[in-house]
N, CA, C and O atoms as a Tinker XYZ file with bonds, in Angstrom:
   344  protein
     1  N     24.119000   34.561000    3.223000    73     2
     2  CA    22.885000   33.496000    3.132000    64     1     3
     3  C     22.647000   33.069000    4.692000    63     2     4     5
     4  O     23.525000   32.709000    5.476000    81     3
     5  N     21.539000   33.169000    4.898000    73     3     6
     6  CA    21.027000   32.616000    6.224000    64     5     7
     7  C     20.522000   31.241000    5.887000    63     6     8     9
     8  O     19.664000   30.941000    5.057000    81     7
     9  N     21.269000   30.403000    6.747000    73     7    10
    10  CA    20.815000   29.340000    6.759000    64     9    11
    11  C     19.740000   28.696000    7.901000    63    10    12    13
    12  O     20.023000   28.630000    9.097000    81    11
    13  N     18.652000   28.305000    7.410000    73    11    14
    14  CA    17.644000   27.685000    8.558000    64    13    15
    15  C     17.549000   26.163000    8.093000    63    14    16    17
    16  O     17.765000   25.553000    7.045000    81    15
    17  N     17.090000   25.823000    9.477000    73    15    18
    18  CA    16.706000   24.475000    9.675000    64    17    19
    19  C     15.140000   24.075000   10.211000    63    18    20    21
    20  O     14.665000   24.627000   11.204000    81    19
    21  N     14.384000   23.030000    9.419000    73    19    22
    22  CA    13.275000   22.588000    9.736000    64    21    23
    23  C     13.631000   21.312000   10.283000    63    22    24    25
    24  O     14.716000   20.826000    9.964000    81    23
    25  N     12.679000   20.560000   11.253000    73    23    26
    26  CA    13.007000   19.440000   11.376000    64    25    27
    27  C     11.736000   18.698000   10.780000    63    26    28    29
    28  O     10.690000   19.321000   10.598000    81    27
    29  N     11.865000   17.250000   10.460000    73    27    30
    30  CA    10.610000   16.781000    9.930000    64    29    31
    31  C     10.828000   15.300000   10.967000    63    30    32    33
    32  O     11.833000   14.589000   10.954000    81    31
    33  N      9.740000   15.117000   11.729000    73    31    34
    34  CA    10.160000   13.519000   12.196000    64    33    35
    35  C      8.888000   12.835000   11.924000    63    34    36    37
    36  O      7.761000   13.271000   11.690000    81    35
    37  N      9.484000   11.358000   12.038000    73    35    38
    38  CA     8.159000   10.554000   11.330000    64    37    39
    39  C      7.862000    9.399000   12.396000    63    38    40    41
    40  O      8.739000    8.827000   13.044000    81    39
    41  N      6.700000    9.184000   12.465000    73    39    42
    42  CA     6.264000    8.203000   13.728000    64    41    43
    43  C      5.319000    7.232000   12.835000    63    42    44    45
    44  O      4.427000    7.466000   12.021000    81    43
    45  N      5.762000    6.324000   13.220000    73    43    46
    46  CA     5.280000    4.807000   12.550000    64    45    47
    47  C      4.510000    4.106000   13.575000    63    46    48    49
    48  O      4.708000    4.237000   14.783000    81    47
    49  N      3.502000    3.253000   12.970000    73    47    50
    50  CA     2.281000    2.582000   13.868000    64    49    51
    51  C      2.036000    1.218000   12.941000    63    50    52    53
    52  O      1.643000    1.344000   11.781000    81    51
    53  N      2.291000   -0.091000   13.523000    73    51    54
    54  CA     1.624000   -1.191000   12.488000    64    53    55
    55  C      0.874000   -1.653000   13.784000    63    54    56    57
    56  O      1.053000   -1.517000   14.994000    81    55
    57  N     -0.284000   -2.419000   12.766000    73    55    58
    58  CA    -1.315000   -3.312000   13.488000    64    57    59
    59  C     -1.564000   -4.126000   12.602000    63    58    60    61
    60  O     -2.284000   -3.790000   11.662000    81    59
    61  N     -1.028000   -5.398000   12.687000    73    59    62
    62  CA    -1.103000   -6.470000   11.707000    64    61    63
    63  C     -0.585000   -6.284000   10.291000    63    62    64    65
    64  O      0.631000   -6.283000   10.094000    81    63
    65  N     -1.533000   -6.113000    9.200000    73    63    66
    66  CA    -1.263000   -5.356000    7.963000    64    65    67
    67  C     -1.606000   -4.280000    7.622000    63    66    68    69
    68  O     -1.621000   -3.904000    6.450000    81    67
    69  N     -2.011000   -3.460000    8.818000    73    67    70
    70  CA    -1.895000   -1.960000    8.374000    64    69    71
    71  C     -0.814000   -1.166000    9.133000    63    70    72    73
    72  O     -0.419000   -1.460000   10.261000    81    71
    73  N     -0.351000   -0.059000    8.345000    73    71    74
    74  CA     0.658000    0.717000    8.894000    64    73    75
    75  C      0.445000    1.899000    8.356000    63    74    76    77
    76  O      0.382000    2.236000    7.174000    81    75
    77  N      0.297000    2.750000    9.748000    73    75    78
    78  CA     0.156000    4.213000    9.729000    64    77    79
    79  C      1.583000    5.249000    9.777000    63    78    80    81
    80  O      2.632000    4.935000   10.340000    81    79
    81  N      1.430000    6.044000    9.327000    73    79    82
    82  CA     2.504000    7.246000    9.354000    64    81    83
    83  C      2.287000    8.457000    9.552000    63    82    84    85
    84  O      1.354000    8.813000    8.832000    81    83
    85  N      2.814000    9.558000   10.380000    73    83    86
    86  CA     2.661000   10.610000   10.763000    64    85    87
    87  C      3.933000   11.308000   10.498000    63    86    88    89
    88  O      4.932000   10.802000   11.009000    81    87
    89  N      4.126000   12.701000    9.579000    73    87    90
    90  CA     5.258000   13.167000    9.395000    64    89    91
    91  C      4.976000   14.851000    9.759000    63    90    92    93
    92  O      4.357000   15.635000    9.040000    81    91
    93  N      5.529000   15.111000   10.904000    73    91    94
    94  CA     5.581000   16.191000   11.523000    64    93    95
    95  C      6.570000   17.192000   11.318000    63    94    96    97
    96  O      7.720000   16.959000   11.690000    81    95
    97  N      6.281000   18.280000   10.775000    73    95    98
    98  CA     7.531000   19.379000   10.807000    64    97    99
    99  C      7.280000   20.335000   11.445000    63    98   100   101
   100  O      6.160000   20.845000   11.428000    81    99
   101  N      8.545000   20.916000   12.348000    73    99   102
   102  CA     8.484000   22.005000   13.266000    64   101   103
   103  C      9.251000   22.930000   12.985000    63   102   104   105
   104  O     10.390000   22.524000   12.755000    81   103
   105  N      9.112000   24.078000   12.898000    73   103   106
   106  CA    10.165000   25.278000   12.544000    64   105   107
   107  C     10.871000   25.860000   13.924000    63   106   108   109
   108  O     10.397000   25.459000   14.987000    81   107
   109  N     11.755000   26.598000   13.950000    73   107   110
   110  CA    12.345000   27.188000   14.908000    64   109   111
   111  C     11.582000   28.074000   15.822000    63   110   112   113
   112  O     11.774000   28.209000   17.030000    81   111
   113  N     10.507000   28.779000   14.930000    73   111   114
   114  CA     9.562000   29.763000   15.781000    64   113   115
   115  C      8.301000   28.481000   16.387000    63   114   116   117
   116  O      7.221000   28.942000   16.757000    81   115
   117  N      8.469000   27.188000   16.447000    73   115   118
   118  CA     7.492000   26.640000   17.048000    64   117   119
   119  C      6.166000   26.013000   16.107000    63   118   120   121
   120  O      5.282000   25.292000   16.569000    81   119
   121  N      6.270000   26.505000   14.600000    73   119   122
   122  CA     5.309000   26.093000   13.569000    64   121   123
   123  C      5.073000   24.671000   13.644000    63   122   124   125
   124  O      6.139000   24.096000   13.867000    81   123
   125  N      4.144000   23.915000   13.552000    73   123   126
   126  CA     3.660000   22.494000   13.010000    64   125   127
   127  C      3.033000   22.313000   12.078000    63   126   128   129
   128  O      2.033000   23.027000   12.012000    81   127
   129  N      3.219000   21.481000   11.101000    73   127   130
   130  CA     2.461000   21.145000   10.081000    64   129   131
   131  C      2.693000   19.439000   10.151000    63   130   132   133
   132  O      3.824000   19.008000   10.378000    81   131
   133  N      1.602000   18.556000    9.952000    73   131   134
   134  CA     1.411000   17.615000    9.982000    64   133   135
   135  C      0.768000   16.837000    8.482000    63   134   136   137
   136  O      0.016000   17.320000    7.635000    81   135
   137  N      1.344000   15.572000    8.550000    73   135   138
   138  CA     0.856000   15.001000    7.366000    64   137   139
   139  C      0.671000   13.676000    8.052000    63   138   140   141
   140  O      1.141000   13.458000    9.169000    81   139
   141  N     -0.209000   12.554000    7.180000    73   139   142
   142  CA    -0.469000   11.299000    7.644000    64   141   143
   143  C     -0.637000   10.488000    6.326000    63   142   144   145
   144  O     -1.032000   11.014000    5.285000    81   143
   145  N     -0.305000    9.147000    6.443000    73   143   146
   146  CA    -0.197000    8.427000    5.521000    64   145   147
   147  C     -0.731000    6.718000    5.861000    63   146   148   149
   148  O     -0.544000    6.309000    7.007000    81   147
   149  N     -1.282000    5.924000    4.994000    73   147   150
   150  CA    -1.466000    4.718000    5.624000    64   149   151
   151  C     -1.374000    3.771000    4.465000    63   150   152   153
   152  O     -1.907000    4.083000    3.400000    81   151
   153  N     -0.736000    2.637000    4.598000    73   151   154
   154  CA    -0.553000    1.175000    3.827000    64   153   155
   155  C     -1.499000    0.088000    4.396000    63   154   156   157
   156  O     -1.879000    0.102000    5.567000    81   155
   157  N     -1.854000   -0.852000    3.492000    73   155   158
   158  CA    -2.359000   -2.141000    3.998000    64   157   159
   159  C     -1.831000   -3.109000    2.821000    63   158   160   161
   160  O     -1.823000   -2.952000    1.600000    81   159
   161  N     -1.382000   -4.194000    3.663000    73   159   162
   162  CA    -0.601000   -4.930000    2.393000    64   161   163
   163  C     -2.086000   -5.978000    2.209000    63   162   164   165
   164  O     -2.941000   -6.346000    3.014000    81   163
   165  N     -1.901000   -6.183000    0.930000    73   163   166
   166  CA    -2.639000   -6.719000    0.055000    64   165   167
   167  C     -2.618000   -8.428000    0.644000    63   166   168   169
   168  O     -1.490000   -8.920000    0.670000    81   167
   169  N     -3.630000   -9.224000    1.050000    73   167   170
   170  CA    -3.690000  -10.882000    1.354000    64   169   171
   171  C     -2.482000  -11.402000    0.519000    63   170   172   173
   172  O     -1.564000  -12.067000    0.999000    81   171
   173  N     -2.584000  -11.036000   -0.746000    73   171   174
   174  CA    -2.051000  -11.955000   -1.838000    64   173   175
   175  C     -0.647000  -11.542000   -1.922000    63   174   176   177
   176  O      0.094000  -12.128000   -2.712000    81   175
   177  N     -0.098000  -10.348000   -0.999000    73   175   178
   178  CA     1.355000  -10.128000   -1.352000    64   177   179
   179  C      2.333000  -10.739000   -0.232000    63   178   180   181
   180  O      1.921000  -11.194000    0.834000    81   179
   181  N      3.609000  -10.689000   -0.595000    73   179   182
   182  CA     4.295000  -11.243000    0.556000    64   181   183
   183  C      4.314000  -10.227000    1.825000    63   182   184   185
   184  O      4.244000   -9.013000    1.633000    81   183
   185  N      4.417000  -10.804000    3.192000    73   183   186
   186  CA     4.834000  -10.215000    4.321000    64   185   187
   187  C      6.071000   -9.759000    4.428000    63   186   188   189
   188  O      7.030000  -10.438000    4.796000    81   187
   189  N      6.113000   -8.172000    3.997000    73   187   190
   190  CA     7.377000   -7.592000    4.016000    64   189   191
   191  C      7.250000   -6.084000    4.642000    63   190   192   193
   192  O      7.090000   -5.055000    3.986000    81   191
   193  N      7.363000   -6.200000    6.125000    73   191   194
   194  CA     6.787000   -4.994000    7.039000    64   193   195
   195  C      7.515000   -3.539000    6.045000    63   194   196   197
   196  O      6.895000   -2.536000    5.690000    81   195
   197  N      9.057000   -3.875000    5.773000    73   195   198
   198  CA     9.523000   -2.684000    5.236000    64   197   199
   199  C      8.478000   -1.661000    4.060000    63   198   200   201
   200  O      8.185000   -0.468000    4.142000    81   199
   201  N      8.157000   -2.547000    3.151000    73   199   202
   202  CA     7.453000   -2.121000    2.538000    64   201   203
   203  C      5.998000   -1.299000    2.813000    63   202   204   205
   204  O      5.478000   -0.384000    2.174000    81   203
   205  N      5.693000   -1.796000    3.666000    73   203   206
   206  CA     4.794000   -0.878000    3.930000    64   205   207
   207  C      4.835000    0.384000    4.978000    63   206   208   209
   208  O      3.952000    1.227000    5.134000    81   207
   209  N      6.108000    0.286000    5.661000    73   207   210
   210  CA     6.536000    1.409000    6.389000    64   209   211
   211  C      6.965000    2.673000    5.306000    63   210   212   213
   212  O      6.604000    3.833000    5.504000    81   211
   213  N      7.938000    2.180000    3.927000    73   211   214
   214  CA     7.826000    2.935000    2.683000    64   213   215
   215  C      6.828000    3.565000    2.430000    63   214   216   217
   216  O      6.911000    4.783000    2.586000    81   215
   217  N      5.628000    3.035000    1.988000    73   215   218
   218  CA     4.314000    3.493000    1.629000    64   217   219
   219  C      3.813000    4.393000    2.281000    63   218   220   221
   220  O      3.609000    5.531000    1.858000    81   219
   221  N      3.458000    3.818000    3.826000    73   219   222
   222  CA     2.971000    4.946000    4.594000    64   221   223
   223  C      3.689000    5.964000    4.957000    63   222   224   225
   224  O      3.039000    6.917000    5.386000    81   223
   225  N      5.104000    6.102000    4.917000    73   223   226
   226  CA     5.902000    7.198000    4.931000    64   225   227
   227  C      5.697000    8.191000    4.120000    63   226   228   229
   228  O      5.461000    9.358000    4.430000    81   227
   229  N      5.824000    7.545000    2.643000    73   227   230
   230  CA     5.949000    8.282000    1.539000    64   229   231
   231  C      4.575000    9.390000    1.454000    63   230   232   233
   232  O      4.558000   10.599000    1.222000    81   231
   233  N      3.499000    8.454000    1.734000    73   231   234
   234  CA     2.307000    9.082000    1.797000    64   233   235
   235  C      2.013000   10.302000    2.763000    63   234   236   237
   236  O      1.351000   11.255000    2.352000    81   235
   237  N      2.460000   10.266000    3.916000    73   235   238
   238  CA     2.697000   10.963000    5.019000    64   237   239
   239  C      3.611000   12.247000    4.241000    63   238   240   241
   240  O      3.186000   13.402000    4.209000    81   239
   241  N      4.587000   11.934000    3.789000    73   239   242
   242  CA     5.210000   12.908000    3.312000    64   241   243
   243  C      4.535000   14.136000    2.154000    63   242   244   245
   244  O      4.449000   15.364000    2.147000    81   243
   245  N      4.131000   12.993000    1.211000    73   243   246
   246  CA     3.210000   13.428000    0.336000    64   245   247
   247  C      1.912000   14.775000    0.921000    63   246   248   249
   248  O      1.689000   15.916000    0.515000    81   247
   249  N      1.361000   14.022000    1.907000    73   247   250
   250  CA     0.092000   14.776000    2.362000    64   249   251
   251  C      1.022000   16.102000    3.161000    63   250   252   253
   252  O      0.755000   17.250000    2.807000    81   251
   253  N      1.864000   15.927000    3.997000    73   251   254
   254  CA     2.832000   17.131000    4.712000    64   253   255
   255  C      3.176000   18.191000    3.281000    63   254   256   257
   256  O      3.073000   19.413000    3.378000    81   255
   257  N      3.558000   17.557000    2.088000    73   255   258
   258  CA     4.237000   18.706000    0.978000    64   257   259
   259  C      2.773000   19.300000    0.627000    63   258   260   261
   260  O      2.834000   20.515000    0.441000    81   259
   261  N      1.436000   18.744000    0.485000    73   259   262
   262  CA     0.373000   19.251000    0.103000    64   261   263
   263  C     -0.143000   20.405000    1.080000    63   262   264   265
   264  O     -0.617000   21.428000    0.585000    81   263
   265  N     -0.064000   20.264000    2.319000    73   263   266
   266  CA    -0.546000   20.737000    3.463000    64   265   267
   267  C      0.517000   22.142000    3.416000    63   266   268   269
   268  O      0.154000   23.285000    3.695000    81   267
   269  N      1.769000   21.775000    3.032000    73   267   270
   270  CA     2.703000   23.119000    3.073000    64   269   271
   271  C      2.437000   24.010000    2.080000    63   270   272   273
   272  O      2.472000   25.215000    2.330000    81   271
   273  N      2.124000   23.528000    0.776000    73   271   274
   274  CA     1.736000   23.986000   -0.327000    64   273   275
   275  C      0.351000   25.216000   -0.133000    63   274   276   277
   276  O      0.275000   26.410000   -0.423000    81   275
   277  N     -0.424000   24.439000    0.368000    73   275   278
   278  CA    -1.848000   24.754000    0.726000    64   277   279
   279  C     -1.778000   26.257000    1.804000    63   278   280   281
   280  O     -2.502000   27.246000    1.688000    81   279
   281  N     -0.773000   26.057000    2.748000    73   279   282
   282  CA    -0.367000   27.226000    3.689000    64   281   283
   283  C      0.164000   28.157000    2.663000    63   282   284   285
   284  O     -0.429000   29.217000    2.460000    81   283
   285  N      1.427000   27.788000    1.881000    73   283   286
   286  CA     1.768000   28.754000    1.292000    64   285   287
   287  C      0.854000   29.758000    0.665000    63   286   288   289
   288  O      0.858000   30.949000    0.978000    81   287
   289  N     -0.108000   29.100000   -0.439000    73   287   290
   290  CA    -0.932000   29.644000   -1.156000    64   289   291
   291  C     -1.732000   30.465000   -0.469000    63   290   292   293
   292  O     -1.952000   31.516000   -1.071000    81   291
   293  N     -2.247000   30.365000    0.579000    73   291   294
   294  CA    -3.361000   30.804000    1.554000    64   293   295
   295  C     -2.436000   31.873000    2.245000    63   294   296   297
   296  O     -3.012000   32.868000    2.685000    81   295
   297  N     -1.073000   31.788000    2.393000    73   295   298
   298  CA    -0.518000   33.158000    2.725000    64   297   299
   299  C     -0.284000   34.122000    1.838000    63   298   300   301
   300  O     -0.100000   35.313000    2.088000    81   299
   301  N     -0.291000   33.544000    0.698000    73   299   302
   302  CA    -0.155000   34.786000   -0.687000    64   301   303
   303  C     -1.495000   35.430000   -0.847000    63   302   304   305
   304  O     -1.547000   36.540000   -1.377000    81   303
   305  N     -2.522000   34.868000   -0.460000    73   303   306
   306  CA    -4.101000   35.533000   -0.667000    64   305   307
   307  C     -4.190000   35.776000   -1.993000    63   306   308   309
   308  O     -3.783000   34.886000   -2.740000    81   307
   309  N     -4.690000   36.915000   -2.532000    73   307   310
   310  CA    -5.141000   37.620000   -3.756000    64   309   311
   311  C     -3.566000   38.264000   -4.590000    63   310   312   313
   312  O     -3.495000   38.597000   -5.773000    81   311
   313  N     -2.756000   38.289000   -3.864000    73   311   314
   314  CA    -1.678000   39.170000   -4.378000    64   313   315
   315  C     -0.827000   38.053000   -5.520000    63   314   316   317
   316  O     -0.841000   36.822000   -5.522000    81   315
   317  N     -0.121000   38.998000   -6.436000    73   315   318
   318  CA     0.703000   38.374000   -7.554000    64   317   319
   319  C      1.159000   37.055000   -7.206000    63   318   320   321
   320  O      1.227000   36.694000   -6.031000    81   319
   321  N      1.497000   36.270000   -8.244000    73   319   322
   322  CA     2.338000   34.905000   -8.095000    64   321   323
   323  C      3.867000   34.942000   -7.877000    63   322   324   325
   324  O      4.603000   35.503000   -8.688000    81   323
   325  N      4.296000   34.380000   -6.850000    73   323   326
   326  CA     5.833000   34.562000   -6.661000    64   325   327
   327  C      6.595000   34.061000   -7.966000    63   326   328   329
   328  O      6.153000   33.221000   -8.750000    81   327
   329  N      7.631000   34.623000   -8.051000    73   327   330
   330  CA     8.773000   34.030000   -9.037000    64   329   331
   331  C      9.223000   33.254000   -8.623000    63   330   332   333
   332  O      9.209000   33.174000   -7.395000    81   331
   333  N      9.907000   32.193000   -9.445000    73   331   334
   334  CA    10.628000   31.128000   -8.945000    64   333   335
   335  C     12.211000   31.463000   -9.675000    63   334   336   337
   336  O     12.612000   31.845000  -10.774000    81   335
   337  N     12.712000   31.141000   -8.584000    73   335   338
   338  CA    14.116000   31.174000   -9.043000    64   337   339
   339  C     14.996000   29.583000   -8.996000    63   338   340   341
   340  O     16.190000   29.297000   -8.903000    81   339
   341  N     14.139000   29.033000   -9.075000    73   339   342
   342  CA    14.579000   27.522000   -9.273000    64   341   343
   343  C     14.269000   26.772000  -10.335000    63   342   344
   344  O     14.657000   25.605000  -10.401000    81   343
């Protein structure tokens, strides 16, 4: 079995109560797919920056997953649905 490695880098930016995240997947052939996520602290919540980071990153990864799925579906076109071995 051939092992493959794809890299995902997470970039975070904070501005007050707002946190933005960008998840960038890069494959060995140079393909890049990006997802973004945002979080904003509710003024009634305690100030816990790591929670904003976690929410923004989880949303960026979910967006990235959706984009990968859309790319895969687009690549399949009108062909038969793939079989799953998992």
